[in-house]
Biotite code that builds the C-alpha atoms (Angstrom):
import biotite.structure as struc

atoms = struc.array([
    struc.Atom([22.490, -52.981, -0.087], chain_id="A", res_id=1, res_name="MET", atom_name="CA", element="C"),
    struc.Atom([20.503, -50.394, 1.806], chain_id="A", res_id=2, res_name="ALA", atom_name="CA", element="C"),
    struc.Atom([21.946, -46.957, 2.437], chain_id="A", res_id=3, res_name="ARG", atom_name="CA", element="C"),
    struc.Atom([23.168, -46.470, 5.975], chain_id="A", res_id=4, res_name="PHE", atom_name="CA", element="C"),
    struc.Atom([25.028, -43.926, 8.036], chain_id="A", res_id=5, res_name="GLU", atom_name="CA", element="C"),
    struc.Atom([27.203, -44.606, 11.042], chain_id="A", res_id=6, res_name="MET", atom_name="CA", element="C"),
    struc.Atom([25.733, -42.821, 14.038], chain_id="A", res_id=7, res_name="HIS", atom_name="CA", element="C"),
    struc.Atom([27.196, -44.878, 16.858], chain_id="A", res_id=8, res_name="ASN", atom_name="CA", element="C"),
    struc.Atom([30.968, -44.921, 16.949], chain_id="A", res_id=9, res_name="SER", atom_name="CA", element="C"),
    struc.Atom([30.911, -47.148, 20.059], chain_id="A", res_id=10, res_name="ASP", atom_name="CA", element="C"),
    struc.Atom([30.636, -50.124, 17.713], chain_id="A", res_id=11, res_name="MET", atom_name="CA", element="C"),
    struc.Atom([34.248, -51.252, 17.435], chain_id="A", res_id=12, res_name="ALA", atom_name="CA", element="C"),
    struc.Atom([33.452, -54.168, 15.149], chain_id="A", res_id=13, res_name="THR", atom_name="CA", element="C"),
    struc.Atom([30.581, -55.114, 12.935], chain_id="A", res_id=14, res_name="MET", atom_name="CA", element="C"),
    struc.Atom([30.361, -58.651, 11.614], chain_id="A", res_id=15, res_name="GLY", atom_name="CA", element="C"),
    struc.Atom([34.062, -59.248, 12.180], chain_id="A", res_id=16, res_name="GLY", atom_name="CA", element="C"),
    struc.Atom([35.122, -56.135, 10.288], chain_id="A", res_id=17, res_name="GLU", atom_name="CA", element="C"),
    struc.Atom([36.963, -53.305, 11.956], chain_id="A", res_id=18, res_name="THR", atom_name="CA", element="C"),
    struc.Atom([35.345, -49.917, 12.061], chain_id="A", res_id=19, res_name="GLN", atom_name="CA", element="C"),
    struc.Atom([37.830, -48.561, 9.482], chain_id="A", res_id=20, res_name="ALA", atom_name="CA", element="C"),
    struc.Atom([36.888, -51.375, 7.082], chain_id="A", res_id=21, res_name="ASP", atom_name="CA", element="C"),
    struc.Atom([33.196, -50.564, 7.454], chain_id="A", res_id=22, res_name="VAL", atom_name="CA", element="C"),
    struc.Atom([33.838, -46.887, 6.753], chain_id="A", res_id=23, res_name="PHE", atom_name="CA", element="C"),
    struc.Atom([35.967, -47.854, 3.736], chain_id="A", res_id=24, res_name="CYS", atom_name="CA", element="C"),
    struc.Atom([33.145, -50.046, 2.440], chain_id="A", res_id=25, res_name="ASP", atom_name="CA", element="C"),
    struc.Atom([30.730, -47.136, 2.846], chain_id="A", res_id=26, res_name="MET", atom_name="CA", element="C"),
    struc.Atom([33.059, -44.915, 0.848], chain_id="A", res_id=27, res_name="GLY", atom_name="CA", element="C"),
    struc.Atom([33.228, -47.508, -1.910], chain_id="A", res_id=28, res_name="LEU", atom_name="CA", element="C"),
    struc.Atom([29.457, -47.871, -1.851], chain_id="A", res_id=29, res_name="MET", atom_name="CA", element="C"),
    struc.Atom([28.999, -44.156, -2.531], chain_id="A", res_id=30, res_name="TYR", atom_name="CA", element="C"),
    struc.Atom([31.874, -43.999, -5.038], chain_id="A", res_id=31, res_name="ALA", atom_name="CA", element="C"),
    struc.Atom([30.488, -46.825, -7.166], chain_id="A", res_id=32, res_name="THR", atom_name="CA", element="C"),
    struc.Atom([26.762, -46.316, -6.626], chain_id="A", res_id=33, res_name="GLY", atom_name="CA", element="C"),
    struc.Atom([26.368, -49.791, -5.155], chain_id="A", res_id=34, res_name="ARG", atom_name="CA", element="C"),
    struc.Atom([22.843, -49.711, -3.748], chain_id="A", res_id=35, res_name="GLY", atom_name="CA", element="C"),
    struc.Atom([22.653, -45.916, -3.816], chain_id="A", res_id=36, res_name="CYS", atom_name="CA", element="C"),
    struc.Atom([23.269, -43.022, -6.190], chain_id="A", res_id=37, res_name="PRO", atom_name="CA", element="C"),
    struc.Atom([26.930, -42.137, -6.800], chain_id="A", res_id=38, res_name="VAL", atom_name="CA", element="C"),
    struc.Atom([27.922, -39.381, -4.365], chain_id="A", res_id=39, res_name="ASP", atom_name="CA", element="C"),
    struc.Atom([31.594, -38.427, -4.546], chain_id="A", res_id=40, res_name="LEU", atom_name="CA", element="C"),
    struc.Atom([31.364, -36.059, -1.576], chain_id="A", res_id=41, res_name="VAL", atom_name="CA", element="C"),
    struc.Atom([29.976, -38.787, 0.681], chain_id="A", res_id=42, res_name="SER", atom_name="CA", element="C"),
    struc.Atom([32.452, -41.287, -0.735], chain_id="A", res_id=43, res_name="ALA", atom_name="CA", element="C"),
    struc.Atom([35.394, -39.014, 0.079], chain_id="A", res_id=44, res_name="HIS", atom_name="CA", element="C"),
    struc.Atom([33.962, -38.284, 3.529], chain_id="A", res_id=45, res_name="LYS", atom_name="CA", element="C"),
    struc.Atom([33.754, -41.966, 4.502], chain_id="A", res_id=46, res_name="TRP", atom_name="CA", element="C"),
    struc.Atom([37.102, -42.846, 2.911], chain_id="A", res_id=47, res_name="LEU", atom_name="CA", element="C"),
    struc.Atom([38.678, -39.965, 4.810], chain_id="A", res_id=48, res_name="ASN", atom_name="CA", element="C"),
    struc.Atom([37.186, -41.193, 8.094], chain_id="A", res_id=49, res_name="ILE", atom_name="CA", element="C"),
    struc.Atom([38.386, -44.724, 7.333], chain_id="A", res_id=50, res_name="ALA", atom_name="CA", element="C"),
    struc.Atom([41.879, -43.399, 6.613], chain_id="A", res_id=51, res_name="ALA", atom_name="CA", element="C"),
    struc.Atom([41.877, -41.486, 9.901], chain_id="A", res_id=52, res_name="ILE", atom_name="CA", element="C"),
    struc.Atom([40.859, -44.720, 11.631], chain_id="A", res_id=53, res_name="LYS", atom_name="CA", element="C"),
    struc.Atom([43.885, -46.457, 10.109], chain_id="A", res_id=54, res_name="GLY", atom_name="CA", element="C"),
    struc.Atom([42.869, -47.885, 6.732], chain_id="A", res_id=55, res_name="SER", atom_name="CA", element="C"),
    struc.Atom([45.735, -47.584, 4.241], chain_id="A", res_id=56, res_name="ASP", atom_name="CA", element="C"),
    struc.Atom([43.450, -48.835, 1.478], chain_id="A", res_id=57, res_name="ARG", atom_name="CA", element="C"),
    struc.Atom([40.965, -46.038, 2.188], chain_id="A", res_id=58, res_name="ALA", atom_name="CA", element="C"),
    struc.Atom([43.753, -43.452, 2.057], chain_id="A", res_id=59, res_name="ALA", atom_name="CA", element="C"),
    struc.Atom([44.774, -44.686, -1.403], chain_id="A", res_id=60, res_name="GLU", atom_name="CA", element="C"),
    struc.Atom([41.188, -44.756, -2.662], chain_id="A", res_id=61, res_name="LEU", atom_name="CA", element="C"),
    struc.Atom([40.554, -41.285, -1.249], chain_id="A", res_id=62, res_name="ARG", atom_name="CA", element="C"),
    struc.Atom([43.584, -39.923, -3.104], chain_id="A", res_id=63, res_name="ALA", atom_name="CA", element="C"),
    struc.Atom([42.406, -41.492, -6.369], chain_id="A", res_id=64, res_name="ASP", atom_name="CA", element="C"),
    struc.Atom([38.874, -40.176, -5.882], chain_id="A", res_id=65, res_name="LEU", atom_name="CA", element="C"),
    struc.Atom([40.038, -36.639, -5.161], chain_id="A", res_id=66, res_name="SER", atom_name="CA", element="C"),
    struc.Atom([41.323, -36.330, -8.754], chain_id="A", res_id=67, res_name="HIS", atom_name="CA", element="C"),
    struc.Atom([37.742, -36.633, -10.034], chain_id="A", res_id=68, res_name="ALA", atom_name="CA", element="C"),
    struc.Atom([36.371, -33.979, -7.666], chain_id="A", res_id=69, res_name="MET", atom_name="CA", element="C"),
    struc.Atom([36.208, -30.200, -7.848], chain_id="A", res_id=70, res_name="SER", atom_name="CA", element="C"),
    struc.Atom([37.799, -28.030, -5.162], chain_id="A", res_id=71, res_name="LYS", atom_name="CA", element="C"),
    struc.Atom([34.319, -27.188, -3.867], chain_id="A", res_id=72, res_name="ALA", atom_name="CA", element="C"),
    struc.Atom([33.415, -30.878, -3.595], chain_id="A", res_id=73, res_name="GLN", atom_name="CA", element="C"),
    struc.Atom([36.674, -31.620, -1.764], chain_id="A", res_id=74, res_name="LEU", atom_name="CA", element="C"),
    struc.Atom([36.062, -28.787, 0.668], chain_id="A", res_id=75, res_name="ALA", atom_name="CA", element="C"),
    struc.Atom([32.523, -30.043, 1.308], chain_id="A", res_id=76, res_name="GLU", atom_name="CA", element="C"),
    struc.Atom([33.745, -33.613, 1.877], chain_id="A", res_id=77, res_name="ALA", atom_name="CA", element="C"),
    struc.Atom([36.515, -32.532, 4.247], chain_id="A", res_id=78, res_name="LEU", atom_name="CA", element="C"),
    struc.Atom([34.078, -30.361, 6.192], chain_id="A", res_id=79, res_name="ARG", atom_name="CA", element="C"),
    struc.Atom([31.584, -33.250, 6.460], chain_id="A", res_id=80, res_name="ALA", atom_name="CA", element="C"),
    struc.Atom([34.291, -35.648, 7.690], chain_id="A", res_id=81, res_name="ALA", atom_name="CA", element="C"),
    struc.Atom([35.529, -33.114, 10.237], chain_id="A", res_id=82, res_name="ARG", atom_name="CA", element="C"),
    struc.Atom([31.978, -32.533, 11.515], chain_id="A", res_id=83, res_name="GLU", atom_name="CA", element="C"),
    struc.Atom([31.348, -36.269, 11.797], chain_id="A", res_id=84, res_name="TRP", atom_name="CA", element="C"),
    struc.Atom([34.623, -36.842, 13.655], chain_id="A", res_id=85, res_name="MET", atom_name="CA", element="C"),
    struc.Atom([33.819, -33.966, 16.029], chain_id="A", res_id=86, res_name="THR", atom_name="CA", element="C"),
    struc.Atom([30.416, -35.416, 16.864], chain_id="A", res_id=87, res_name="MET", atom_name="CA", element="C"),
    struc.Atom([31.554, -39.045, 17.176], chain_id="A", res_id=88, res_name="HIS", atom_name="CA", element="C"),
])
């Protein structure tokens, strides 16, 4: 799978999936290194955005992931999610 970023939040669905599901999948992609290097900060960012968009699964995964992250990484991920939400 190629690496991708969501730049257009006007897309309410993609291939039948809700936007929250797509963001959750992106978080899992970064968390597991599926098609890209493992990046816990990016994983937490996308899982956080998915949780904000209503994904209970993403909220659970985000909580689990946060235990493997440093305080600095968590702060960076939260800042990145906040910036993305502000711009989109």
